[in-house]
C-alpha positions in Angstrom: 0.0 0.0 0.0 1.1 3.6 -0.6 0.1 7.2 0.1 -1.0 8.8 -3.2 -0.8 12.4 -1.9 3.0 11.9 -1.2 3.6 11.2 -4.9 1.1 13.6 -6.5 0.0 16.7 -4.6 -3.8 17.0 -4.7 -4.3 13.2 -5.1 -6.8 11.3 -3.0 -5.3 10.8 0.5 -6.8 7.3 0.8 -4.0 4.7 0.6 -4.0 2.4 -2.5 -2.3 -0.7 -3.8 1.2 0.1 -5.1 1.2 0.6 -8.9 3.5 -1.5 -11.0 5.3 1.5 -12.4 5.0 5.2 -11.4 8.2 7.2 -11.1 6.5 9.8 -8.8 5.6 7.0 -6.3 9.1 5.4 -6.5 10.8 8.8 -5.9 8.5 9.9 -3.1 8.4 6.9 -0.8 9.5 3.3 -0.3 8.0 0.6 -2.5 7.8 -3.1 -2.1 11.0 -3.7 -4.1 12.9 -1.7 -1.6 12.1 -4.2 1.1 13.7 -7.3 -0.5 16.2 -8.1 2.2 16.7 -10.1 5.4 14.7 -7.5 7.4 11.0 -7.9 8.2 8.4 -5.2 7.8 8.0 -3.8 11.3 4.8 -1.9 12.0 5.1 1.5 13.9 1.3 1.5 14.6 0.7 -2.2 15.4 -2.0 -4.1 13.6 -3.1 -5.8 16.8 -3.9 -2.4 18.4 -6.6 -1.6 15.9 -10.3 -2.5 16.4 -11.8 -2.5 12.9 -10.7 -4.3 9.7 -10.4 -1.0 8.0 -8.1 0.4 10.7 -6.0 -2.8 10.6 -5.6 -2.7 6.9 -4.4 1.0 7.2 -1.4 -0.2 9.1 0.0 -1.9 6.1 1.0 1.2 4.2 4.7 1.3 3.7 4.8 4.8 5.4 4.0 2.8 8.6 6.7 0.3 8.1 10.4 0.2 9.1 13.0 -2.5 8.4 13.1 -4.6 11.6 15.2 -7.6 12.5 13.1 -10.8 12.8 14.6 -11.4 16.3 13.0 -8.1 17.4 9.8 -8.1 15.4 8.5 -11.5 16.4 10.4 -11.5 19.7 10.7 -8.9 22.4 9.1 -6.0 20.5 6.1 -8.1 19.6 5.7 -9.0 23.3 5.9 -5.3 24.2 3.0 -4.6 21.8 0.9 -7.2 23.5 1.7 -5.8 27.0 0.7 -2.3 25.9 -2.6 -3.6 24.5 -3.2 -5.4 27.8 -2.5 -2.2 29.8 -5.1 -0.4 27.7 -7.8 -2.5 29.5 -6.9 -0.6 32.7 -7.5 2.8 31.1 -10.9 4.4 31.7 -10.3 7.2 29.2 -8.3 7.6 26.0 -4.9 6.0 25.7 -2.4 7.7 23.4 0.5 5.6 22.0 3.4 7.1 20.1 6.0 4.9 18.3 9.1 6.0 16.5 12.7 5.0 15.7 16.2 6.1 16.5 18.2 6.2 13.2 21.4 4.4 12.5 24.0 4.4 9.7 22.6 1.4 7.8 20.5 1.4 4.7 18.5 -1.3 2.9 18.9 -1.4 -0.8 20.5 2.0 -0.7 17.1 3.7 -0.1 15.5 2.8 3.2 17.1 3.7 6.5 17.4 0.9 9.0 16.9 2.1 12.6 19.2 1.1 15.5 16.3 1.3 17.9 12.5 1.4 18.0 10.8 3.3 20.8 7.2 3.6 22.1 5.4 5.6 24.8 1.9 5.8 26.0 -0.3 8.2 28.0 -3.4 6.9 29.7 -5.6 10.0 30.5 -7.7 8.2 33.1 -7.0 4.8 34.7 -8.2 2.5 37.4 -6.3 3.5 40.6 -6.7 0.0 42.2 -3.9 -1.6 40.2 -1.1 -1.7 42.7 1.0 -4.2 40.6 0.9 -2.0 37.5 0.9 1.4 39.3 4.5 2.4 38.1 3.2 1.9 34.5 0.5 4.6 34.8 -0.3 7.2 33.6 2.7 7.0 31.3 5.4 4.5 30.5 7.8 3.9 27.6 10.2 1.4 26.1 13.2 1.2 23.7 13.8 -1.9 21.6 17.0 -2.9 20.0 17.2 -3.5 16.3 20.9 -4.2 16.4 22.9 -7.1 17.9 25.7 -5.0 19.3 25.8 -1.4 20.6 27.5 1.0 18.1 30.6 2.7 19.3 30.0 5.8 21.3 26.2 5.1 21.3 24.6 7.2 24.1 21.4 5.2 24.4 21.2 3.5 27.8 19.5 0.2 27.0 20.3 -3.5 26.5 20.9 -4.7 23.0 21.6 -8.4 23.4 19.0 -10.7 21.7 17.1 -7.5 20.5 16.1 -6.8 24.1 13.4 -4.3 24.9 14.1 -2.0 27.9 11.0 -0.6 29.6 11.5 2.8 31.3 9.8 6.0 32.4 8.7 8.6 29.9 11.3 10.9 31.2 14.1 8.4 30.6 12.9 7.8 27.0 12.9 11.5 26.3 16.4 11.8 27.8 17.6 8.9 25.5 16.0 10.5 22.5 17.7 13.8 23.2 21.1 12.1 23.5 20.8 9.9 20.4 19.5 12.7 18.2 22.0 15.1 19.6 19.4 17.7 20.4 20.1 20.8 22.4 16.6 21.3 23.7 14.6 18.8 25.8 12.2 16.3 24.2 8.6 16.4 25.2 6.4 13.6 23.6 3.1 14.5 25.2 1.6 18.0 25.6 1.7 18.9 29.2 3.6 15.6 29.9 0.3 13.7 29.8 -2.8 15.4 31.4 -4.5 12.9 33.6 -8.0 12.8 35.1 -8.4 10.9 38.4 -9.9 7.4 37.8 -11.9 5.0 40.0 
């Protein structure tokens, strides 16, 4: 699937099946041929987090895909996606989930950047207060998952990398890691107001 409006301004924004040949599409975004490698197609917005068939289908556009090692995608990162979905059951209001990547120096087929890490954070605006075991995970929590087997030299990210480990952490720790990895001068703030919460039951 691809995003027509990225290839042709003014085009229908509804995603469509990739055309066999369209130079505008090929030059504006990744296409299926760019993903012929030993990497899997990792979803940023997980399919399992969507309720309707239409929403699940929308996750398969290549603008929602990153090259991800199989050991991460079907392993620790896949387990994290299930845990986040389970925690949603304790939310009494909206739960906002943001997922992104930390870039590396690798490319797939000289076109698609391969990230060193994937990260995710959520904000639960109202949650059940009688969940002592999960209390540190609310209202916000985050994680960084390795997409590499060994930490690059001088890498500032403070997480485990062996066996594509996923390190769960506070939102503040994720924001600090993002600032260090991206070499930003200003602080990173993923949620407006740091996640505004309404007291739950």
